[in-house]
C-alpha positions as CSV (number, residue, x, y, z in Angstrom):
1,M,-47.2,-67.7,-31.0
2,T,-48.4,-65.9,-27.4
3,K,-51.5,-67.0,-28.4
4,L,-50.2,-71.2,-28.5
5,I,-48.7,-70.4,-25.4
6,T,-51.8,-69.5,-23.7
7,R,-53.3,-72.0,-24.8
8,L,-51.3,-74.4,-23.6
9,V,-51.1,-73.1,-20.1
10,S,-55.3,-73.1,-20.1
11,A,-55.1,-76.6,-20.9
12,K,-53.1,-77.6,-18.9
13,T,-54.1,-76.0,-15.9
14,S,-57.7,-77.6,-16.2
15,D,-56.5,-80.9,-16.8
16,P,-53.8,-81.9,-13.7
17,Q,-52.7,-85.7,-13.2
18,G,-50.6,-86.5,-10.8
19,D,-49.1,-88.7,-8.3
20,L,-49.4,-88.4,-4.4
21,S,-48.0,-91.5,-3.0
22,A,-44.2,-91.8,-1.5
23,N,-43.0,-94.8,0.4
24,P,-40.7,-95.1,2.9
25,Q,-37.8,-97.6,2.5
26,I,-37.2,-100.3,5.1
27,D,-34.2,-101.2,7.3
28,S,-32.4,-104.5,7.2
29,A,-29.5,-106.0,9.2
30,P,-27.3,-109.0,9.3
31,Q,-27.8,-110.7,13.0
32,L,-25.8,-111.0,16.5
33,S,-26.4,-113.4,19.5
34,V,-29.4,-111.9,21.5
35,E,-26.4,-111.5,24.4
36,D,-24.7,-108.9,22.3
37,I,-27.7,-107.0,22.2
38,W,-28.5,-107.0,25.4
39,D,-24.9,-105.9,26.4
40,T,-24.6,-103.3,23.5
41,L,-27.9,-101.8,24.7
42,A,-28.3,-101.5,27.9
43,D,-28.4,-98.5,29.3
44,R,-28.2,-96.8,26.7
45,D,-31.1,-93.7,26.3
46,L,-31.2,-93.6,22.1
47,Y,-33.7,-93.6,19.7
48,R,-33.5,-94.3,15.5
49,L,-35.2,-91.2,13.8
50,S,-34.0,-90.2,10.4
51,I,-36.1,-88.0,7.7
52,E,-35.8,-88.2,3.7
53,I,-36.8,-85.3,1.1
54,D,-39.0,-86.9,-1.7
55,S,-38.9,-84.9,-4.6
56,G,-41.7,-86.3,-6.2
57,L,-41.5,-85.1,-9.6
58,R,-38.5,-84.8,-12.8
59,L,-36.7,-81.7,-12.6
60,S,-36.2,-81.3,-16.4
61,T,-37.1,-82.4,-19.3
62,R,-34.8,-83.4,-22.5
63,L,-35.1,-81.5,-25.9
64,D,-34.8,-83.7,-29.0
65,A,-32.2,-83.2,-31.0
66,E,-33.8,-81.9,-34.4
67,D,-35.2,-79.3,-32.1
68,L,-31.7,-77.6,-31.2
69,G,-31.1,-77.9,-35.0
70,L,-29.0,-81.1,-34.8
71,D,-29.2,-84.3,-37.5
72,P,-30.4,-86.9,-34.6
73,H,-28.4,-89.5,-36.4
74,V,-24.8,-87.4,-35.7
75,V,-23.3,-88.5,-32.4
76,D,-23.1,-85.3,-30.6
77,E,-22.6,-84.4,-26.9
78,L,-25.9,-81.9,-27.2
79,A,-27.6,-84.3,-29.1
80,G,-29.8,-85.7,-26.8
81,G,-28.1,-84.2,-23.9
82,Y,-29.3,-80.6,-23.4
83,R,-31.7,-80.5,-20.4
84,K,-34.4,-77.4,-19.9
85,A,-35.4,-77.3,-16.4
86,F,-39.2,-77.2,-15.6
87,S,-39.3,-74.4,-12.6
88,E,-36.5,-73.0,-11.0
89,A,-39.4,-72.2,-8.6
90,F,-39.0,-76.2,-7.5
91,T,-35.4,-76.6,-7.5
92,K,-34.6,-73.6,-4.8
93,A,-37.8,-75.6,-2.6
94,R,-36.0,-78.6,-3.3
95,N,-32.9,-77.3,-2.3
96,Q,-34.0,-75.2,1.0
97,L,-35.7,-78.7,2.3
98,S,-32.1,-80.6,1.8
99,G,-30.6,-77.7,3.2
100,L,-32.7,-77.9,6.1
101,Q,-32.6,-82.0,6.6
102,K,-28.8,-81.3,6.6
103,K,-29.2,-79.1,9.2
104,F,-31.4,-81.7,11.2
105,N,-28.8,-84.5,10.4
106,K,-25.7,-82.1,11.8
107,K,-27.4,-81.1,15.0
108,F,-29.1,-84.1,16.2
109,T,-28.2,-87.3,14.6
110,I,-25.1,-89.6,14.8
111,Y,-24.9,-91.5,11.1
112,V,-23.9,-95.4,11.1
113,K,-25.1,-96.5,7.8
114,P,-27.8,-97.6,7.0
115,F,-29.1,-95.7,11.0
116,R,-29.4,-92.2,12.1
117,F,-29.4,-92.4,16.0
118,I,-30.6,-89.8,18.5
119,D,-29.7,-89.2,22.4
120,G,-32.7,-89.2,24.2
121,S,-31.8,-86.1,26.0
122,I,-32.5,-84.2,22.5
123,I,-35.4,-86.7,21.2
124,N,-38.2,-83.7,21.8
125,D,-36.2,-80.9,20.2
126,A,-35.2,-83.4,17.1
127,V,-39.1,-84.6,16.6
128,D,-39.9,-80.6,16.9
129,F,-37.8,-80.1,14.3
130,A,-38.6,-82.8,11.8
131,Q,-42.0,-81.1,12.2
132,E,-41.3,-77.8,11.3
133,I,-40.0,-79.1,8.3
134,K,-42.7,-81.2,7.4
135,K,-44.6,-77.5,7.7
136,E,-42.1,-75.9,5.8
137,A,-42.4,-78.3,2.6
138,A,-46.5,-78.1,2.9
139,S,-45.6,-74.3,2.6
140,L,-43.1,-74.5,0.2
141,R,-46.0,-77.0,-2.2
142,Q,-48.5,-74.5,-1.6
143,G,-46.4,-71.7,-2.9
144,L,-45.8,-74.0,-5.9
145,V,-49.3,-74.8,-6.8
146,D,-50.4,-71.4,-6.0
147,T,-47.7,-70.3,-9.0
148,Y,-47.9,-72.9,-11.4
149,T,-49.9,-71.1,-14.2
150,D,-46.7,-68.7,-13.9
151,Q,-44.1,-71.4,-14.0
152,L,-45.8,-73.3,-17.1
153,K,-45.5,-70.4,-18.8
154,T,-42.1,-68.8,-17.9
155,F,-40.8,-72.7,-18.8
156,L,-43.1,-72.3,-22.5
157,V,-41.8,-68.5,-23.0
158,E,-37.8,-69.5,-22.1
159,L,-38.5,-72.5,-24.1
160,E,-39.8,-70.7,-27.3
161,Q,-36.6,-68.3,-27.5
162,K,-34.5,-71.1,-27.1
163,L,-36.3,-72.9,-30.4
164,N,-36.3,-70.0,-32.1
165,E,-32.5,-69.5,-31.5
166,T,-31.8,-73.1,-32.9
167,I,-34.3,-73.7,-35.6
168,P,-35.0,-70.1,-36.4
169,G,-38.3,-69.4,-39.0
170,K,-39.4,-73.0,-38.5
171,K,-42.9,-71.6,-37.2
172,K,-44.9,-75.3,-37.6
173,Q,-41.9,-77.7,-35.6
174,I,-41.7,-75.4,-32.9
175,E,-45.4,-75.2,-32.8
176,K,-45.5,-78.7,-32.8
177,A,-42.3,-78.9,-29.5
178,L,-44.1,-76.4,-27.4
179,I,-47.2,-78.7,-27.4
180,Y,-45.4,-82.0,-26.7
181,Y,-43.0,-79.5,-24.4
182,A,-46.1,-78.6,-22.7
183,G,-47.4,-81.8,-21.9
184,E,-44.0,-83.3,-20.5
185,F,-44.3,-80.0,-18.1
186,P,-45.2,-81.3,-14.4
187,S,-49.0,-81.7,-13.9
188,I,-51.1,-79.2,-11.0
189,D,-51.2,-82.4,-8.9
190,D,-47.6,-83.6,-9.7
191,F,-46.6,-80.5,-7.9
192,S,-49.3,-80.5,-4.8
193,G,-48.2,-84.3,-4.0
194,S,-43.8,-83.3,-4.4
195,L,-41.7,-82.8,-1.5
196,Q,-42.9,-85.1,0.8
197,V,-41.1,-85.1,4.2
198,I,-40.8,-88.8,5.1
199,I,-40.2,-89.3,9.0
200,D,-39.5,-92.6,10.1
201,G,-39.2,-93.0,13.6
202,P,-39.0,-92.2,16.1
203,V,-38.3,-95.6,17.8
204,Q,-36.8,-95.6,21.1
205,L,-34.4,-98.7,21.3
206,T,-35.0,-99.9,24.6
207,S,-38.5,-100.3,23.6
208,L,-37.4,-102.6,20.6
209,K,-35.4,-105.1,23.4
210,N,-37.8,-104.9,25.7
211,K,-40.5,-106.2,23.1
212,L,-38.0,-108.9,22.1
213,K,-37.7,-109.8,25.3
214,A,-41.1,-110.5,26.1
215,D,-41.9,-112.2,23.0
216,A,-39.1,-114.5,23.8
217,D,-40.6,-115.1,27.5
218,L,-44.0,-115.6,26.1
219,Q,-42.3,-118.2,23.2
220,A,-40.8,-120.2,26.8
221,E,-43.9,-120.1,28.4
222,L,-45.6,-122.0,25.6
223,A,-43.0,-124.4,24.8
224,Q,-43.1,-125.3,28.6
225,K,-46.7,-126.4,28.1
226,K,-46.9,-130.4,26.7
227,R,-50.1,-130.0,24.9
228,L,-51.0,-127.4,22.9
229,T,-54.3,-126.0,21.3
230,A,-54.5,-124.6,17.6
231,K,-54.9,-121.6,18.8
232,Q,-51.8,-121.5,20.5
233,K,-49.8,-123.3,18.1
234,K,-50.4,-120.3,15.5
235,E,-49.6,-117.6,18.1
236,A,-46.7,-119.7,18.8
237,Q,-45.7,-119.8,15.1
238,E,-46.3,-115.1,15.1
239,I,-44.3,-115.2,18.0
240,Q,-41.4,-116.9,16.4
241,E,-41.3,-114.7,13.3
242,R,-42.1,-111.1,15.4
243,I,-38.3,-112.7,17.4
244,K,-36.7,-113.3,14.0
245,T,-37.7,-109.7,12.6
246,S,-36.9,-108.0,15.6
247,Q,-34.1,-109.8,16.0
248,L,-32.7,-109.1,12.5
249,M,-33.3,-105.5,13.1
250,L,-32.0,-105.2,16.6
251,N,-29.3,-107.4,15.3
252,G,-28.1,-104.1,12.7
253,I,-28.8,-101.9,15.1
254,A,-26.2,-102.9,17.9
255,Q,-23.8,-103.5,15.0
256,A,-24.3,-100.0,14.1
257,V,-24.6,-98.6,17.8
258,Q,-20.9,-100.1,18.6
259,Q,-19.8,-98.4,15.6
260,S,-21.1,-94.9,16.5
261,R,-18.4,-94.9,19.2
262,V,-15.8,-95.3,17.0
263,A,-17.2,-92.4,14.3
264,C,-18.3,-90.2,16.9
265,L,-14.1,-90.1,17.8
266,D,-12.9,-90.2,15.0
267,E,-15.2,-87.4,13.7
268,G,-14.4,-85.0,16.6
269,W,-10.8,-85.1,15.7
270,E,-11.4,-84.0,12.2
271,L,-13.7,-81.3,13.7
272,L,-10.9,-79.7,15.7
273,A,-8.2,-80.7,12.7
274,D,-10.2,-78.4,10.3
275,L,-10.5,-75.8,13.4
276,I,-6.4,-76.2,12.9
277,D,-6.4,-75.6,9.2
278,R,-8.8,-73.1,9.4
279,F,-6.8,-70.6,12.0
280,G,-3.5,-71.5,10.5
281,A,-4.5,-70.1,7.3
282,S,-4.6,-67.1,9.1
283,P,-1.4,-65.2,9.7
284,D,-2.8,-62.5,12.7
285,G,-5.1,-65.4,14.1
286,K,-8.2,-62.5,13.9
287,L,-11.4,-63.8,13.6
288,T,-14.1,-63.0,11.8
289,S,-18.0,-64.0,12.0
290,K,-17.8,-66.5,9.6
291,D,-15.3,-68.1,11.6
292,Q,-16.7,-67.6,15.0
293,S,-20.1,-69.4,13.5
294,A,-17.7,-72.1,12.4
295,I,-16.3,-72.9,15.8
296,N,-19.7,-72.1,17.6
297,S,-21.1,-75.4,15.1
298,T,-17.7,-76.9,15.5
299,F,-18.5,-76.7,19.6
300,S,-22.1,-78.1,19.5
301,R,-21.4,-80.7,17.4
302,L,-18.5,-81.8,19.6
303,E,-21.1,-81.5,22.4
304,L,-23.8,-83.9,20.8
305,L,-20.7,-86.4,19.4
306,E,-20.1,-86.8,23.4
307,K,-23.7,-87.7,23.9
308,H,-22.5,-91.0,22.0
309,N,-19.2,-91.5,23.0
310,P,-17.9,-90.4,26.6
311,E,-14.7,-90.9,25.4
312,I,-14.4,-87.3,23.6
313,S,-15.8,-85.8,27.1
314,K,-13.0,-88.1,29.0
315,H,-10.1,-86.7,26.6
316,L,-11.4,-83.2,26.7
317,D,-11.2,-83.2,30.3
318,Q,-8.1,-85.0,30.6
319,R,-6.4,-81.7,28.7
320,G,-7.6,-79.5,31.4
321,H,-11.5,-78.6,30.0
322,L,-9.6,-77.1,26.7
323,N,-13.0,-77.3,25.2
324,R,-13.8,-74.0,27.5
325,K,-10.3,-72.6,27.2
326,L,-10.2,-72.8,23.7
327,R,-13.6,-70.8,23.5
328,F,-11.9,-68.0,26.2
329,R,-8.3,-68.3,24.1
330,L,-9.9,-67.7,20.9
331,K,-12.0,-65.3,21.9
332,H,-9.0,-63.0,23.8
333,F,-5.7,-64.6,22.5
334,P,-6.3,-65.4,19.3
335,S,-2.8,-65.9,18.5
336,G,-2.7,-68.8,20.7
337,F,-5.3,-71.1,19.4
338,I,-2.8,-72.9,17.1
339,E,-0.4,-73.7,20.3
340,L,-3.8,-75.1,22.1
341,A,-5.1,-76.5,18.9
342,S,-2.5,-78.8,18.5
343,Q,-2.8,-80.1,22.2
344,L,-6.5,-81.1,20.8
345,S,-5.9,-82.9,18.0
346,S,-2.9,-85.1,19.5
347,P,-3.1,-88.6,18.4
348,V,-5.7,-90.7,21.6
349,V,-4.9,-94.6,22.6
350,Q,-8.5,-95.7,22.7
351,A,-9.4,-98.1,25.4
């Protein structure tokens, strides 16, 4: 059977097939008035920027019931339910990129469906981080391509072992199954086109607003003309379409920006409540390195939330700069955390 696996690996690696395409999604939103848009986005240095990870290929294949020694006509949980992963290396690489995506979102973005907003003061750092994720994806992809033969061989060897357990002694059926599942295994081009990092943005919201205003001014100018040439009529129609499209996007953005203020405040109190739960579970109030890491992560996130909702800063300031005070108390007097944290989590009436 080893010779068959060798032949299958050789055939698969000499005839690569794949699709390198990856298409980003387009956002849509309901409509608001132009005045509401101006009011909401005025003096806000905000950007739209998001990243998505497109795996680009299936992670596993379903083993046929007969290959598992089961009657295909018998309804069984295993029949059609047992799956064999193609590549642990690919799954690990995908999970690694997903982890970086989550880190990006937590470090830089505020999410209000379907938009992710980033404050202008950290947009350059966010763009750099997104580019680093793309570089990491390219490196991981190359590693998968370089080890393709080993991954395919491992898949077939493990599959042969499984088949020998489920249908022992059925050499012809096992050979037929190996040939079939070798064809199911992704091609080397599938791997080289996988793990695409799709970056949507950055788009500065004020640039969208200014573009819409410029189109509206131009439309008003054309409307004042008593007679339009054919070229001007076509231009007016194109302007009208651009205005409709821009308004549609800005409507959704403006609504999301408004909602993000409440979302930030809610998340802020949830973070502080989580800290109370963490330290409330520790009777001696001692901090582990994991606890300290959680504290640092919480305050980093709070600092980001404060950029999007000044209410958070105001309430923290009203409580005597408890942010800095909490850091000091946790470091020097951990037993006093609960009393201090309870002040932070007290209900806040929004203006």
